[in-house]
TORLO-600675 format. One record per residue: residue number from 1; chain; y, z, x of N, C-alpha, C in turn. Coordinates in pm, 1 decimal. Layout:
pos, unit, npy, npz, npx, capy, capz, capx, cpy, cpz, cpx
NUM, A, Y, Z, X, Y, Z, X, Y, Z, X
...
***
This chain:
pos, unit, npy, npz, npx, capy, capz, capx, cpy, cpz, cpx
1, A, 13308.9, 10091.9, 9400.3, 13215.5, 10039.8, 9304.5, 13201.8, 10143.3, 9192.7
2, A, 13233.1, 10102.5, 9073.5, 13226.0, 10192.5, 8957.9, 13300.3, 10322.9, 8982.1
3, A, 13413.8, 10314.3, 9050.2, 13495.8, 10431.6, 9073.9, 13451.5, 10519.3, 9189.2
4, A, 13349.9, 10477.1, 9263.7, 13300.9, 10555.5, 9377.5, 13323.8, 10478.8, 9507.4
5, A, 13359.3, 10550.9, 9611.0, 13374.0, 10490.2, 9742.8, 13235.2, 10468.1, 9801.0
6, A, 13211.0, 10350.8, 9851.1, 13082.9, 10316.7, 9913.3, 13108.2, 10257.8, 10050.7
7, A, 13016.2, 10278.5, 10142.9, 13021.8, 10219.6, 10275.1, 12925.4, 10102.3, 10279.8
8, A, 12974.1, 9986.0, 10315.0, 12889.5, 9867.4, 10327.3, 12817.7, 9875.5, 10461.4
9, A, 12684.9, 9868.5, 10459.1, 12607.2, 9877.0, 10582.8, 12542.9, 9744.4, 10620.6
10, A, 12557.3, 9644.6, 10535.6, 12501.6, 9513.9, 10567.5, 12531.9, 9415.2, 10457.4
11, A, 12529.4, 9288.4, 10492.6, 12551.5, 9180.8, 10395.9, 12437.4, 9081.8, 10413.4
12, A, 12370.3, 9053.8, 10305.4, 12257.6, 8961.4, 10309.2, 12308.4, 8818.3, 10297.8
13, A, 12232.0, 8723.6, 10347.5, 12273.9, 8584.2, 10339.6, 12278.4, 8534.5, 10195.5
14, A, 12358.1, 8432.9, 10173.3, 12367.9, 8371.9, 10040.2, 12228.8, 8332.7, 9992.2
15, A, 12200.7, 8358.5, 9866.4, 12071.6, 8322.2, 9810.7, 11963.1, 8426.4, 9829.1
16, A, 11991.6, 8535.8, 9899.1, 11891.5, 8641.1, 9919.4, 11856.1, 8704.1, 9786.4
17, A, 11729.4, 8706.5, 9752.4, 11684.4, 8763.9, 9625.8, 11546.3, 8825.4, 9643.8
18, A, 11539.9, 8940.3, 9705.1, 11411.2, 9006.7, 9725.6, 11429.7, 9155.7, 9716.8
19, A, 11347.4, 9231.2, 9650.6, 11228.8, 9187.4, 9579.2, 11259.7, 9129.3, 9442.3
20, A, 11383.5, 9138.1, 9399.4, 11422.2, 9079.0, 9271.3, 11570.2, 9043.3, 9279.0
21, A, 11618.1, 8976.2, 9179.5, 11758.7, 8939.1, 9176.7, 11844.6, 9064.2, 9160.2
22, A, 11937.0, 9084.3, 9251.3, 12029.2, 9198.9, 9243.4, 12158.9, 9160.4, 9312.5
23, A, 12267.8, 9213.8, 9265.0, 12397.0, 9188.0, 9327.9, 12423.7, 9283.1, 9443.8
24, A, 12361.6, 9400.7, 9439.1, 12379.1, 9498.7, 9546.6, 12263.0, 9597.9, 9544.2
25, A, 12243.8, 9666.5, 9654.8, 12141.7, 9769.1, 9667.4, 12210.2, 9897.3, 9711.6
26, A, 12167.7, 10009.2, 9658.9, 12221.4, 10139.5, 9699.7, 12104.6, 10229.4, 9738.6
27, A, 12129.1, 10327.5, 9825.9, 12020.5, 10418.2, 9866.3, 11965.8, 10495.2, 9746.2
28, A, 11837.6, 10521.0, 9748.6, 11773.6, 10599.1, 9644.8, 11804.9, 10746.7, 9666.1
29, A, 11839.8, 10813.6, 9560.5, 11855.7, 10959.1, 9568.2, 11777.8, 11020.3, 9453.8
30, A, 11721.7, 11136.1, 9479.1, 11644.6, 11204.8, 9376.6, 11690.6, 11349.0, 9366.2
31, A, 11652.4, 11412.2, 9260.6, 11681.0, 11553.8, 9242.3, 11555.6, 11637.3, 9262.3
32, A, 11453.6, 11579.1, 9320.7, 11326.3, 11648.2, 9340.3, 11339.6, 11747.9, 9454.7
33, A, 11328.8, 11873.7, 9426.4, 11335.7, 11977.7, 9529.9, 11202.2, 12049.0, 9543.6
34, A, 11095.9, 11990.8, 9490.4, 10965.3, 12056.6, 9491.3, 10893.0, 12045.7, 9624.3
35, A, 10942.0, 11961.4, 9715.4, 10874.8, 11936.7, 9843.3, 10733.8, 11881.0, 9823.2
36, A, 10708.5, 11824.5, 9707.3, 10578.0, 11767.3, 9679.1, 10565.6, 11632.4, 9746.8
37, A, 10455.7, 11612.0, 9815.0, 10431.3, 11483.3, 9878.1, 10333.7, 11401.2, 9794.7
38, A, 10309.5, 11443.0, 9671.2, 10210.6, 11377.0, 9589.1, 10263.2, 11263.3, 9503.6
39, A, 10393.1, 11241.8, 9501.3, 10450.2, 11134.7, 9419.8, 10444.2, 11003.9, 9497.8
40, A, 10361.3, 10913.2, 9452.3, 10342.1, 10785.9, 9523.2, 10383.2, 10669.6, 9433.5
41, A, 10506.4, 10672.0, 9387.1, 10551.0, 10569.5, 9293.4, 10648.7, 10470.0, 9355.8
42, A, 10677.3, 10482.9, 9483.6, 10770.7, 10391.4, 9549.2, 10696.6, 10299.0, 9645.3
43, A, 10747.9, 10180.7, 9662.6, 10695.5, 10086.2, 9760.5, 10805.3, 10056.9, 9860.7
44, A, 10767.4, 10024.1, 9980.2, 10865.2, 9992.6, 10084.1, 10835.5, 9854.1, 10140.8
45, A, 10940.6, 9786.7, 10178.8, 10930.1, 9656.1, 10242.5, 11007.3, 9663.3, 10372.6
46, A, 10960.6, 9593.0, 10472.4, 11030.1, 9593.8, 10601.3, 11010.0, 9460.0, 10670.3
47, A, 11095.9, 9434.3, 10763.6, 11082.8, 9314.9, 10846.9, 11053.6, 9361.5, 10987.0
48, A, 10955.2, 9302.2, 11050.5, 10919.7, 9341.1, 11186.0, 11025.9, 9293.9, 11284.3
49, A, 11051.7, 9377.0, 11383.5, 11143.0, 9337.9, 11490.1, 11083.1, 9219.6, 11565.2
50, A, 11166.8, 9132.8, 11618.9, 11113.9, 9018.7, 11694.7, 11017.4, 9065.1, 11804.1
51, A, 10901.3, 9002.7, 11811.4, 10802.1, 9036.2, 11912.8, 10707.9, 9148.7, 11873.7
52, A, 10730.7, 9213.7, 11760.5, 10644.0, 9322.0, 11714.8, 10530.3, 9264.3, 11632.0
53, A, 10408.2, 9305.5, 11663.3, 10293.0, 9258.2, 11586.5, 10269.4, 9349.2, 11467.2
54, A, 10195.8, 9297.5, 11370.2, 10159.9, 9377.5, 11254.2, 10080.0, 9499.9, 11299.2
55, A, 9990.9, 9483.0, 11393.8, 9909.3, 9594.7, 11444.9, 9998.6, 9702.7, 11505.7
56, A, 10099.2, 9665.2, 11584.3, 10189.7, 9763.2, 11642.4, 10263.0, 9842.0, 11533.4
57, A, 10306.8, 9772.3, 11430.3, 10376.5, 9838.5, 11320.8, 10283.0, 9934.2, 11247.8
58, A, 10158.1, 9893.2, 11226.0, 10061.4, 9979.8, 11158.9, 10035.5, 10107.1, 11239.4
59, A, 10023.8, 10093.5, 11370.4, 10001.8, 10209.1, 11457.4, 10121.6, 10304.1, 11449.6
60, A, 10241.1, 10251.1, 11453.6, 10361.9, 10334.2, 11446.2, 10373.1, 10403.6, 11310.1
61, A, 10344.9, 10332.0, 11202.4, 10350.6, 10393.7, 11070.2, 10245.3, 10502.9, 11053.9
62, A, 10128.1, 10482.2, 11109.0, 10023.4, 10584.9, 11105.4, 10068.7, 10709.3, 11180.3
63, A, 10130.7, 10690.5, 11296.4, 10181.0, 10803.7, 11374.7, 10289.0, 10878.2, 11297.8
64, A, 10380.6, 10805.1, 11235.8, 10486.6, 10869.0, 11157.4, 10429.0, 10947.6, 11039.8
65, A, 10331.1, 10890.7, 10971.2, 10268.3, 10959.9, 10858.3, 10199.6, 11087.8, 10904.6
66, A, 10134.5, 11084.2, 11019.8, 10069.4, 11203.5, 11072.9, 10172.2, 11310.2, 11109.7
67, A, 10283.4, 11268.9, 11167.9, 10390.6, 11363.2, 11201.5, 10445.6, 11430.8, 11076.0
68, A, 10467.8, 11352.7, 10971.2, 10519.9, 11407.4, 10845.7, 10418.6, 11504.3, 10784.9
69, A, 10290.7, 11466.0, 10784.2, 10186.5, 11553.6, 10729.9, 10181.4, 11684.4, 10808.3
70, A, 10194.4, 11676.6, 10939.0, 10192.7, 11797.5, 11023.2, 10312.6, 11886.3, 10990.9
71, A, 10430.9, 11827.9, 10978.0, 10550.7, 11905.5, 10945.2, 10537.5, 11969.1, 10807.4
72, A, 10480.2, 11897.5, 10712.4, 10464.7, 11949.4, 10577.5, 10369.1, 12068.3, 10574.8
73, A, 10257.6, 12058.3, 10646.9, 10162.3, 12169.4, 10654.1, 10228.0, 12294.0, 10711.1
74, A, 10307.1, 12275.1, 10815.0, 10373.6, 12387.1, 10880.9, 10472.3, 12455.2, 10786.2
75, A, 10547.6, 12376.0, 10712.0, 10649.8, 12429.8, 10622.7, 10587.7, 12509.5, 10508.2
76, A, 10478.2, 12461.1, 10451.9, 10418.6, 12528.6, 10337.3, 10333.2, 12647.7, 10379.7
77, A, 10295.4, 12654.9, 10505.7, 10211.8, 12764.6, 10552.3, 10290.5, 12892.9, 10573.4
78, A, 10422.7, 12885.3, 10579.7, 10501.4, 13005.7, 10606.0, 10539.3, 13078.3, 10480.9
***
């Protein structure tokens, strides 16, 4: 694609258009090396695994956020 080798990790069904019309999606990369956790300009979307409740997902995301916050505190304290 545009002269770069890419690995296809999934193919969406015909007619898939979320969150907007796009022909392809690529991973986001940034040049931010500040380790700042204060940039809140991205949104995420996900699909729950079959049988997973919204409450279960919220609990897991809260746990992950706490783990990240703990790791960040440790890294900046040294």
